[in-house]
Phi, psi and omega in degrees: 000114185275191180293148179282150180294156181295347179274002177308133178277119179271313180256102183288325182300318183251009176054051181255125183276162175301320180302315180297319180293316179297322178296319179297320179293316177299328181278003173122356178296122183239000177223165176299321179298322176299318179296316180300314182296320184281331190232344188073005177289137175094002182233030182276179181297345180284348181095010175089037180298336180288349178301334178293340175262323182298316182302305179297324178298310180297314181300316180299316181295317181295329180280323190245342184079008179224157177268144179290153176297315177235150181265125175269112184293135177277110181258014177303129178085354179274135181292140177294151178291142177274139179279000000 
């Protein structure tokens, strides 16, 4: 399966693409709040479930200066699925 296209929608509530989020980060967004302010991603009626993707994406960029090919979702604090 390869990397997802940059047009992947990260925030479904507000229809914000990965490309839009990456542009906001390149333009200076350095915190999740900066991303929210610039794109409206992460503040939808779902309560911001996309933040689990936004955080790792931003963190990777701030550490390396590059965006990851694929986003590893942060599932910290998420309840495990019941079988």
